[in-house]
RODO-2510 file (C-alpha; in nm, 4 decimals, decimal comma):
residues 374
     n   res          X          Y          Z
     1     m     1,5481     1,4345     2,5988
     2     r     1,3106     1,1556     2,5075
     3     i     1,1349     1,1682     2,1718
     4     y     0,8173     0,9708     2,1108
     5     v     0,7224     0,8557     1,7603
     6     a     0,3856     0,7279     1,6385
     7     d     0,3441     0,3555     1,5761
     8     r     0,3883     0,1976     1,2337
     9     q     0,0152     0,2068     1,1526
    10     i     0,0001     0,5860     1,1867
    11     l     0,3251     0,6387     0,9954
    12     d     0,2055     0,4158     0,7117
    13     r    -0,1218     0,6034     0,6967
    14     v     0,0266     0,9533     0,6756
    15     l     0,2715     0,8290     0,4129
    16     e    -0,0009     0,6543     0,2110
    17     r     0,0505     0,8773    -0,0911
    18     k     0,0353     0,5778    -0,3223
    19     r    -0,1821     0,2715    -0,3806
    20     k    -0,2088     0,0429    -0,0799
    21     d    -0,0104    -0,2723    -0,0948
    22     e    -0,0526    -0,5849     0,1096
    23     e     0,3189    -0,6094     0,1797
    24     k     0,5675    -0,3248     0,1806
    25     p     0,8728    -0,4352    -0,0167
    26     e     1,0748    -0,1485     0,1251
    27     q     1,0639    -0,0459     0,4899
    28     v     1,2333     0,2820     0,5773
    29     d     1,3226     0,3403     0,9433
    30     l     1,1061     0,6494     0,9737
    31     k     1,1039     0,6423     1,3511
    32     a     1,4800     0,6811     1,3760
    33     v     1,4937     0,9657     1,1244
    34     l     1,1983     1,1552     1,2754
    35     k     1,3652     1,1313     1,6153
    36     e     1,6905     1,2620     1,4726
    37     i     1,5209     1,5578     1,3038
    38     l     1,3498     1,6679     1,6249
    39     s     1,6661     1,6081     1,8232
    40     w     1,8748     1,8310     1,5957
    41     a     1,6010     2,0949     1,5760
    42     n     1,6014     2,1115     1,9558
    43     k     1,9817     2,1361     1,9693
    44     f     1,9836     2,4373     1,7367
    45     v     1,6656     2,5930     1,8772
    46     p     1,6341     2,4634     2,2392
    47     s     1,2718     2,4328     2,3448
    48     e     1,0557     2,2730     2,6141
    49     s     0,8667     2,0649     2,3610
    50     g     0,8197     2,0098     1,9914
    51     s     0,6274     1,8065     1,7359
    52     i     0,6130     1,6981     1,3746
    53     l     0,2562     1,6790     1,2415
    54     l     0,1590     1,5271     0,9049
    55     d    -0,1746     1,5318     0,7294
    56     d    -0,3909     1,2344     0,6352
    57     p    -0,3655     1,2025     0,2543
    58     v    -0,6253     0,9232     0,2223
    59     l    -0,9310     1,0651     0,0468
    60     n    -1,2843     0,9891     0,1601
    61     k    -1,5716     0,8946    -0,0717
    62     n    -1,6170     1,2633    -0,1609
    63     r    -1,2541     1,2812    -0,2765
    64     k    -1,1588     1,5056     0,0141
    65     k    -0,8994     1,4711     0,2855
    66     s    -1,0118     1,4013     0,6400
    67     g    -0,8831     1,7371     0,7631
    68     l    -0,6617     1,5905     1,0341
    69     l    -0,3000     1,6492     1,1306
    70     y    -0,1353     1,3561     1,3106
    71     f     0,1301     1,4023     1,5786
    72     v     0,3892     1,1611     1,4380
    73     a     0,6821     1,2628     1,6585
    74     c     0,6890     1,4610     1,9842
    75     f     0,9103     1,5480     2,2778
    76     g     0,8448     1,7355     2,6008
    77     k     0,6228     1,7067     2,9055
    78     n     0,3495     1,4435     2,8677
    79     s     0,4173     1,4171     2,4932
    80     s     0,3844     1,0385     2,5133
    81     s     0,0078     1,0844     2,5446
    82     l     0,0029     1,3179     2,2450
    83     v     0,1922     1,1141     1,9853
    84     g    -0,0358     0,9261     1,7455
    85     t    -0,3347     1,1518     1,8140
    86     s    -0,4692     1,4053     1,5667
    87     l    -0,5577     1,7720     1,5499
    88     p    -0,8170     1,9255     1,3139
    89     s    -0,6269     2,1063     1,0402
    90     t    -0,8542     2,4071     1,0927
    91     m    -0,7414     2,4521     1,4536
    92     g    -0,4456     2,6179     1,6198
    93     i    -0,1251     2,7740     1,4999
    94     a    -0,0173     2,4413     1,3509
    95     g    -0,3419     2,4336     1,1530
    96     r    -0,2936     2,7895     1,0324
    97     t     0,0625     2,7152     0,9198
    98     y    -0,0601     2,4030     0,7400
    99     r    -0,3461     2,5845     0,5638
   100     t    -0,1477     2,8919     0,4594
   101     g     0,1835     2,7213     0,3930
   102     r     0,3616     3,0049     0,5753
   103     s     0,5858     2,9958     0,8825
   104     y     0,4617     3,1568     1,2022
   105     i     0,5988     3,2889     1,5343
   106     s     0,3709     3,3471     1,8319
   107     k     0,5554     3,5198     2,1170
   108     k     0,2518     3,5270     2,3470
   109     a     0,0457     3,2222     2,2609
   110     v    -0,2371     3,2789     2,5119
   111     e    -0,3092     3,6167     2,3487
   112     d    -0,2835     3,4799     1,9956
   113     r    -0,6203     3,4409     1,8235
   114     y    -0,4951     3,1317     1,6404
   115     f    -0,3832     2,9507     1,9561
   116     y    -0,5703     2,6279     2,0360
   117     s    -0,5672     2,5684     2,4123
   118     e    -0,7248     2,2220     2,4136
   119     i    -0,3916     2,0464     2,3624
   120     d    -0,2495     2,2158     2,6749
   121     k    -0,5495     2,1007     2,8739
   122     k    -0,5146     1,7489     2,7424
   123     i    -0,1494     1,7057     2,8454
   124     n    -0,1420     1,9489     3,1413
   125     f     0,1065     2,1835     2,9751
   126     q     0,1439     2,5627     2,9524
   127     t     0,2336     2,7026     2,6115
   128     k     0,3968     3,0441     2,6223
   129     s     0,5418     3,0793     2,2728
   130     i     0,5371     2,8809     1,9490
   131     i     0,7414     2,8691     1,6326
   132     c     0,6023     2,6706     1,3392
   133     a     0,7150     2,5962     0,9820
   134     p     0,5349     2,4116     0,6978
   135     i     0,6574     2,0803     0,5575
   136     k     0,6125     2,0732     0,1810
   137     i     0,6472     1,8202    -0,0986
   138     r     0,6580     1,9709    -0,4480
   139     n     0,5048     2,2963    -0,3197
   140     t     0,2171     2,1148    -0,1483
   141     t     0,2005     2,1452     0,2294
   142     v     0,1729     1,8030     0,3932
   143     g     0,2392     1,8938     0,7560
   144     v     0,4252     2,1180     1,0001
   145     i     0,7130     2,1133     1,2467
   146     e     0,6696     2,3181     1,5625
   147     l     0,8709     2,4046     1,8736
   148     i     0,7199     2,5395     2,1950
   149     n     0,8624     2,7607     2,4733
   150     r     1,2148     2,8761     2,3796
   151     l     1,4904     2,7890     2,6252
   152     g     1,7976     3,0092     2,6794
   153     k     1,6283     3,3185     2,5344
   154     i     1,3301     3,5343     2,6196
   155     n     1,1604     3,4321     2,2982
   156     y     1,1939     3,2913     1,9475
   157     d     1,3371     3,5185     1,6792
   158     a     1,3896     3,5311     1,3014
   159     n     1,7106     3,3277     1,3226
   160     d     1,5221     3,0506     1,5033
   161     l     1,2600     3,0548     1,2297
   162     t     1,5267     3,0229     0,9601
   163     l     1,6733     2,7209     1,1355
   164     l     1,3316     2,5596     1,1792
   165     r     1,2620     2,6022     0,8084
   166     i     1,5812     2,4087     0,7376
   167     f     1,4601     2,1203     0,9523
   168     a     1,1191     2,1363     0,7840
   169     g     1,3086     2,0912     0,4567
   170     y     1,4897     1,7899     0,5994
   171     t     1,1547     1,6411     0,6949
   172     s     1,0231     1,7009     0,3420
   173     t     1,3250     1,5223     0,1982
   174     l     1,2719     1,2324     0,4372
   175     i     0,9101     1,1899     0,3322
   176     q     0,9942     1,2133    -0,0380
   177     n     1,2763     0,9611    -0,0030
   178     s     1,0452     0,7252     0,1852
   179     l     0,7839     0,7510    -0,0880
   180     d     1,0409     0,7012    -0,3616
   181     a     1,1770     0,3923    -0,1851
   182     k     0,8288     0,2449    -0,1528
   183     r     0,7456     0,3202    -0,5142
   184     f     1,0702     0,1644    -0,6308
   185     g     0,9917    -0,1478    -0,4298
   186     e     0,6381    -0,1499    -0,5669
   187     l     0,7608    -0,1319    -0,9249
   188     s     0,9966    -0,4239    -0,8662
   189     i     0,7095    -0,6599    -0,7811
   190     r     0,4407    -0,5350    -1,0235
   191     d     0,3661    -0,6204    -1,3834
   192     n     0,3720    -0,2987    -1,5866
   193     l     0,0843    -0,3911    -1,8180
   194     t    -0,1771    -0,5344    -1,5797
   195     g    -0,0795    -0,3774    -1,2476
   196     l    -0,0889    -0,7234    -1,0897
   197     y     0,2031    -0,8846    -0,9102
   198     n     0,4714    -1,0277    -1,1373
   199     d     0,5948    -1,3857    -1,1504
   200     r     0,8986    -1,3131    -0,9317
   201     y     0,6773    -1,1941    -0,6490
   202     f     0,4351    -1,4830    -0,7064
   203     f     0,7012    -1,7496    -0,6551
   204     d     0,8361    -1,5784    -0,3450
   205     r     0,4917    -1,5272    -0,1927
   206     l     0,3704    -1,8798    -0,2694
   207     n     0,6823    -2,0196    -0,1025
   208     k     0,6087    -1,8162     0,2102
   209     e     0,2411    -1,9145     0,2195
   210     l     0,3260    -2,2830     0,1760
   211     s     0,5889    -2,2648     0,4516
   212     k     0,3298    -2,1140     0,6820
   213     a     0,0650    -2,3701     0,5859
   214     l     0,3030    -2,6644     0,6376
   215     r     0,4090    -2,5275     0,9736
   216     k     0,0538    -2,4640     1,0960
   217     d    -0,1092    -2,7607     0,9212
   218     s    -0,3403    -2,5322     0,7237
   219     d    -0,4192    -2,5133     0,3533
   220     v    -0,3306    -2,3068     0,0460
   221     s    -0,5100    -2,3218    -0,2870
   222     l    -0,3930    -2,2114    -0,6285
   223     l    -0,5858    -2,1054    -0,9381
   224     f    -0,4095    -2,1258    -1,2739
   225     l    -0,5920    -1,9273    -1,5425
   226     d    -0,5376    -1,9022    -1,9182
   227     l    -0,7402    -1,6805    -2,1523
   228     d    -0,9288    -1,8590    -2,4310
   229     r    -0,9086    -1,7270    -2,7879
   230     f    -0,6726    -1,4480    -2,6896
   231     k    -0,4522    -1,5223    -2,9913
   232     e    -0,7514    -1,4659    -3,2207
   233     v    -0,7957    -1,1161    -3,0793
   234     n    -0,4255    -1,0435    -3,1265
   235     d    -0,4331    -1,1724    -3,4845
   236     s    -0,7538    -0,9895    -3,5750
   237     y    -0,6990    -0,6528    -3,4085
   238     g    -0,3270    -0,6289    -3,3402
   239     h    -0,1050    -0,6469    -3,0345
   240     l    -0,2049    -0,3025    -2,9076
   241     i    -0,5630    -0,4220    -2,8685
   242     g    -0,4354    -0,7479    -2,7194
   243     s    -0,2412    -0,5517    -2,4602
   244     q    -0,5565    -0,3559    -2,3770
   245     v    -0,7391    -0,6843    -2,3138
   246     l    -0,4670    -0,7914    -2,0710
   247     t    -0,4871    -0,4565    -1,8935
   248     e    -0,8627    -0,4973    -1,8548
   249     i    -0,8193    -0,8527    -1,7268
   250     g    -0,5818    -0,7151    -1,4652
   251     g    -0,8481    -0,4703    -1,3522
   252     l    -1,1176    -0,7376    -1,3512
   253     l    -0,9072    -0,9758    -1,1402
   254     s    -0,8148    -0,6995    -0,8956
   255     a    -1,1804    -0,6013    -0,8549
   256     y    -1,3006    -0,9604    -0,8198
   257     f    -1,0578    -1,0421    -0,5380
   258     h    -1,0724    -0,7006    -0,3720
   259     g    -1,1162    -0,7297     0,0034
   260     t    -0,9886    -1,0883     0,0168
   261     n    -0,6466    -1,2208     0,1134
   262     a    -0,5895    -1,3524    -0,2385
   263     v    -0,2600    -1,2778    -0,4151
   264     v    -0,3165    -1,2238    -0,7886
   265     a    -0,0262    -1,2301    -1,0342
   266     r     0,0466    -1,2386    -1,4044
   267     y     0,2330    -1,5620    -1,4690
   268     g     0,3303    -1,4767    -1,8252
   269     g     0,1625    -1,3947    -2,1566
   270     d    -0,2108    -1,4454    -2,1049
   271     e    -0,1694    -1,6739    -1,8024
   272     f    -0,2553    -1,5656    -1,4505
   273     v    -0,2282    -1,7247    -1,1069
   274     v    -0,4141    -1,6659    -0,7814
   275     i    -0,2903    -1,7761    -0,4386
   276     l    -0,5662    -1,8340    -0,1839
   277     p    -0,4041    -1,8642     0,1604
   278     g    -0,6067    -2,0580     0,4173
   279     h    -0,8626    -2,1789     0,1614
   280     g    -0,9298    -2,5416     0,0750
   281     i    -1,0206    -2,6895    -0,2597
   282     e    -1,3979    -2,6369    -0,2268
   283     r    -1,3718    -2,2655    -0,1528
   284     a    -1,1120    -2,2271    -0,4273
   285     l    -1,3515    -2,3953    -0,6717
   286     e    -1,6218    -2,1432    -0,5779
   287     y    -1,3844    -1,8547    -0,6414
   288     a    -1,2752    -2,0052    -0,9731
   289     e    -1,6279    -2,0640    -1,1000
   290     g    -1,7359    -1,7117    -1,0029
   291     l    -1,4323    -1,5694    -1,1793
   292     r    -1,4983    -1,7750    -1,4914
   293     k    -1,8514    -1,6312    -1,5110
   294     e    -1,7233    -1,2765    -1,4574
   295     i    -1,4790    -1,3065    -1,7471
   296     e    -1,7380    -1,4707    -1,9740
   297     a    -1,9883    -1,1887    -1,9119
   298     y    -1,7377    -0,9047    -1,9339
   299     e    -1,7489    -0,6728    -2,2355
   300     f    -1,3910    -0,5988    -2,3350
   301     l    -1,2597    -0,2994    -2,5238
   302     k    -1,5396    -0,0542    -2,4581
   303     f    -1,2712     0,2106    -2,4661
   304     v    -0,9539     0,1681    -2,6691
   305     p    -0,6437     0,3854    -2,7164
   306     s    -0,6897     0,7128    -2,9019
   307     g    -0,7219     0,6815    -3,2773
   308     k    -0,8642     0,3294    -3,2684
   309     k    -1,2276     0,2343    -3,3198
   310     n    -1,4025     0,0847    -3,0184
   311     v    -1,4204    -0,2918    -3,0626
   312     r    -1,6524    -0,4018    -2,7795
   313     i    -1,5873    -0,7747    -2,7556
   314     s    -1,8115    -0,9898    -2,5385
   315     g    -1,8447    -1,3675    -2,5228
   316     v    -1,5201    -1,4157    -2,7157
   317     i    -1,2600    -1,3914    -2,4426
   318     t    -1,3280    -1,6607    -2,1824
   319     s    -1,1013    -1,8498    -1,9445
   320     s    -0,9844    -2,2001    -1,8701
   321     i    -0,9020    -2,2409    -1,5017
   322     g    -0,7242    -2,5127    -1,3084
   323     v    -0,7628    -2,5479    -0,9311
   324     a    -0,5331    -2,7281    -0,6874
   325     s    -0,4708    -2,7180    -0,3137
   326     l    -0,1958    -2,8265    -0,0785
   327     r    -0,4097    -3,0706     0,1196
   328     a    -0,6006    -3,2141    -0,1743
   329     n    -0,3244    -3,2475    -0,4298
   330     v     0,0180    -3,2642    -0,2631
   331     e     0,1678    -3,5276    -0,0338
   332     p     0,4597    -3,3385     0,1293
   333     h     0,6251    -3,6315     0,3157
   334     g     0,8907    -3,4009     0,4599
   335     s     0,9753    -3,2505     0,1222
   336     s     1,1257    -2,9017     0,0951
   337     t     0,8886    -2,6103     0,0480
   338     s     1,0332    -2,5497    -0,2984
   339     a     0,9528    -2,9064    -0,4023
   340     v     0,5977    -2,8772    -0,2652
   341     q     0,5577    -2,5478    -0,4497
   342     e     0,6665    -2,7035    -0,7788
   343     v     0,4129    -2,9862    -0,7414
   344     l     0,1259    -2,7512    -0,6510
   345     i     0,1916    -2,5279    -0,9522
   346     k     0,2174    -2,8299    -1,1812
   347     q    -0,1085    -2,9765    -1,0483
   348     a    -0,2953    -2,6494    -1,1094
   349     d    -0,1319    -2,6112    -1,4510
   350     i    -0,2303    -2,9654    -1,5586
   351     a    -0,5875    -2,9012    -1,4426
   352     m    -0,5945    -2,5816    -1,6493
   353     y    -0,4853    -2,7719    -1,9629
   354     r    -0,7582    -3,0263    -1,9002
   355     s    -1,0054    -2,7369    -1,9043
   356     k    -0,8627    -2,6338    -2,2423
   357     q    -0,8836    -2,9838    -2,3818
   358     s    -1,2408    -3,0301    -2,2544
   359     g    -1,3789    -2,7384    -2,4528
   360     k    -1,2463    -2,4254    -2,2770
   361     n    -1,4415    -2,1771    -2,0633
   362     r    -1,4537    -2,4136    -1,7687
   363     v    -1,2989    -2,4932    -1,4310
   364     t    -1,1194    -2,8195    -1,3602
   365     v    -1,0003    -2,9454    -1,0231
   366     a    -0,6678    -3,1272    -1,0037
   367     e    -0,6932    -3,5027    -0,9453
   368     g    -0,5284    -3,7029    -0,6675
   369     k    -0,2204    -3,6362    -0,4571
   370     v     0,1345    -3,6189    -0,5889
   371     c     0,4464    -3,6671    -0,3802
   372     p     0,7408    -3,4421    -0,4750
   373     f     0,9740    -3,7440    -0,4694
   374     l     0,7723    -3,9417    -0,7260
***
């Protein structure tokens, strides 16, 4: 028996029950486990074909699901053309099971008012009987597992349904474990306060981007940002308010670079770094200047933690930014990627301090090229 599983893009989408991330720190071999679940389900309840369908959890602009069930794993005649496609969640016995959250047996599918014949037409198949069970996570139905046309018996029975429910439970556990693994990986690379990447991820990612740039003779730019007068806010209003400012900065940076390939991280304290893969010094300077203006114009602390009076600070918190790029400020000369990385960070950091020394609330571009050996 050959089992077909949807490609990674579909699997990622139906498991997108968390914030999107540019890189998945944990990759679970969903294909192998989905295949095994269907394989064992077919061994215990032999059938001509079967499928696992999962819903699309990504909400549209109206905060509603798309109303689609994706065939993420299938076996049987012509199932290769079915996997990866979708079925409206309002249609068919699978749709009914999904909507009601209750298992279902149809012993004569063609006479069943819930039967959806379009799938048969699409894959040139004849459905005679169906058994279907819901897949649930924390009492919420997220999909179904179904088997079609019982082999070795005249029809499906209650024992078959009990067995299928067990495999639906296995599928639920698989999905939950996959989500937990992804969340654990996400937490390991995120800063708890700002939601941005942490310094550990920053160093690893910058090393990878520099390796790629050196190999392909392309560019990478780096912004090094420090908040101006942040200590005054901490001293005047307390560390709780200071933490709120950092949280808001995290949101501002995320929004500003949304839709770009930038990697934004908290470097430590009130310092932040931005990797701009593929961008030269001029484009990086444009990003930095736009960001400086955004921070300068932003009104912080409109809403503060319960029990505290709203502070509403504007024009106090500004930023000093340093800009450096691989091509403009580093002379690799066959140096290791780690050595190049150290020089690039130092160049951006020095430029940031020059912004501080020149009056703050400004952008400074690193000067000249530095060789890691010198």
